[in-house]
C-alpha positions as CSV (number, residue, x, y, z in Angstrom):
1,X,0.0,0.0,0.0
2,X,2.8,2.4,0.9
3,X,4.6,1.5,-2.4
4,X,1.4,2.4,-4.4
5,X,1.1,5.8,-2.6
6,X,4.8,6.5,-3.3
7,X,4.3,5.7,-7.0
8,X,1.2,7.8,-7.3
9,X,3.0,10.6,-5.4
10,X,6.0,10.4,-7.7
11,X,3.7,10.5,-10.8
12,X,1.9,13.5,-9.4
13,X,5.2,15.3,-8.8
14,X,6.4,14.5,-12.3
15,X,3.1,15.8,-13.8
16,X,3.4,19.0,-11.7
17,X,7.0,19.6,-12.8
18,X,6.3,18.9,-16.5
19,X,3.1,21.0,-16.5
20,X,4.8,23.9,-14.7
21,X,7.7,23.9,-17.2
22,X,5.3,24.0,-20.1
23,X,3.3,26.8,-18.4
24,X,6.4,28.9,-17.7
25,X,8.5,28.2,-20.7
26,X,5.9,27.2,-23.3
27,X,6.1,24.6,-25.9
28,X,9.0,25.3,-28.3
29,X,7.9,25.5,-31.9
30,X,10.4,26.2,-34.6
31,X,9.5,28.7,-37.3
32,X,11.4,28.5,-40.5
33,X,11.5,31.4,-42.8
34,X,11.2,30.4,-46.5
35,X,12.6,31.8,-49.7
36,X,10.1,33.7,-51.9
37,X,10.6,34.4,-55.6
38,X,8.4,37.1,-57.1
39,X,7.4,36.2,-60.6
40,X,4.8,38.9,-61.3
41,X,3.5,42.1,-59.7
42,X,1.6,45.1,-60.8
43,X,-1.4,47.3,-60.4
44,X,-3.8,46.2,-63.2
45,X,-5.1,42.7,-62.2
46,X,-8.5,41.5,-63.4
47,X,-9.3,40.3,-59.9
48,X,-11.2,43.2,-58.3
49,X,-11.7,41.8,-54.7
50,X,-9.1,41.2,-52.0
51,X,-8.2,37.5,-52.7
52,X,-5.5,35.0,-52.1
53,X,-4.8,31.9,-54.3
54,X,-2.6,28.9,-53.8
55,X,-1.8,26.9,-56.9
56,X,-0.4,23.5,-56.3
57,X,-0.6,21.7,-59.7
58,X,-0.1,22.3,-63.4
59,X,-3.9,22.0,-64.2
60,X,-4.8,24.8,-61.7
61,X,-1.8,26.9,-62.9
62,X,-3.0,26.7,-66.5
63,X,-6.5,27.7,-65.4
64,X,-5.1,30.5,-63.3
65,X,-3.0,31.7,-66.2
66,X,-6.0,32.2,-68.4
67,X,-7.5,34.4,-65.7
68,X,-4.3,36.4,-65.4
69,X,-2.1,36.4,-68.5
70,X,-3.9,39.3,-70.2
71,X,-2.9,41.7,-67.4
72,X,0.7,40.9,-66.8
73,X,2.2,42.0,-70.1
74,X,4.4,38.9,-70.3
75,X,3.6,35.2,-69.9
76,X,3.9,33.6,-66.5
77,X,6.7,31.1,-66.2
78,X,6.6,27.3,-65.9
79,X,6.6,26.0,-62.3
80,X,7.9,22.6,-61.1
81,X,5.0,21.6,-58.9
82,X,6.8,18.6,-57.5
83,X,9.0,21.1,-55.6
84,X,7.1,24.4,-55.7
85,X,3.7,26.1,-55.5
86,X,2.5,29.5,-56.5
87,X,0.8,32.0,-54.2
88,X,-1.1,35.0,-55.7
89,X,-2.3,37.9,-53.6
90,X,-4.7,40.5,-54.9
91,X,-5.5,43.8,-53.1
92,X,-8.8,44.3,-55.1
93,X,-10.0,47.5,-56.7
94,X,-8.6,50.7,-55.3
95,X,-9.8,54.2,-56.3
96,X,-6.3,55.6,-57.2
97,X,-2.7,54.7,-57.7
98,X,-0.3,54.5,-54.7
99,X,-1.6,51.1,-53.5
100,X,0.6,48.0,-53.3
101,X,0.4,44.4,-52.1
102,X,3.3,42.1,-51.4
103,X,4.1,38.8,-49.7
104,X,6.5,40.1,-47.1
105,X,7.4,36.9,-45.3
106,X,6.5,33.2,-45.2
107,X,7.2,31.0,-42.3
108,X,6.6,27.3,-41.6
109,X,6.0,25.9,-38.2
110,X,5.2,22.3,-37.3
111,X,1.4,23.0,-37.6
112,X,1.0,25.6,-40.4
113,X,2.5,27.9,-43.0
114,X,1.9,31.6,-42.3
115,X,2.0,34.1,-45.2
116,X,2.5,37.7,-44.1
117,X,1.0,40.0,-46.6
118,X,1.7,43.8,-46.5
119,X,-0.8,46.1,-48.1
120,X,0.5,49.6,-48.7
121,X,-1.8,52.6,-49.0
122,X,-1.0,56.1,-50.0
123,X,-0.8,58.7,-47.2
124,X,-2.4,62.1,-47.4
125,X,0.7,63.8,-48.9
126,X,1.2,61.3,-51.7
127,X,0.7,62.3,-55.3
128,X,-1.1,59.4,-57.0
129,X,-2.6,58.5,-60.3
130,X,-6.3,59.4,-60.4
131,X,-7.3,56.1,-61.9
132,X,-8.6,52.9,-60.5
133,X,-5.9,50.3,-59.8
134,X,-5.9,46.6,-58.6
135,X,-2.5,45.7,-57.2
136,X,-1.3,42.1,-57.2
137,X,1.8,39.9,-56.6
138,X,2.5,36.3,-57.6
139,X,5.3,34.4,-55.9
140,X,6.8,30.9,-56.0
141,X,7.6,29.1,-52.8
142,X,8.7,25.6,-51.7
143,X,5.7,23.2,-51.9
144,X,4.0,22.1,-48.6
145,X,1.1,20.1,-47.4
146,X,0.7,22.3,-44.3
147,X,-2.5,24.3,-43.9
148,X,-2.1,27.9,-44.9
149,X,-2.9,31.0,-42.9
150,X,-2.4,34.6,-43.9
151,X,-1.8,37.7,-41.8
152,X,-2.6,41.1,-43.5
153,X,-0.7,44.2,-42.3
154,X,-1.6,47.6,-43.7
155,X,1.1,50.2,-44.0
156,X,0.5,53.9,-44.9
157,X,3.2,55.5,-47.1
158,X,4.3,58.9,-45.9
159,X,5.4,60.3,-49.4
160,X,7.1,63.3,-47.8
């Protein structure tokens, strides 16, 4: 009986120490920053709403290219989908020039891939084109099966 109590007491102490360590120090997750290659960007996309696309195979890429090729001025490149995937971010229709969208950083953790997107808007002192624009950027990144998450950050340009 005393042996059972000692074993239970030891297990309780171990659980307390492990739980306390996790509470105070947190679970360590490694975030790995990934290389990003920009293959197209501009301000005249045919996609007029704030949208993100992930393209993981040749069939989807060909379909996406028919939506997009008319606005880029040059054909989009071939992608090796066994190693890479394309991400496309669209800011949507904006009332003037001076807007921009970019994939600023991509990180992988053990549970997800996070895409940080920066949307730049013109400040009050900026001289901008008085025409509707629709900014976009298309990048190629290493392929993953992780779920994707995006974080949008808006930055106002000072233009002074």
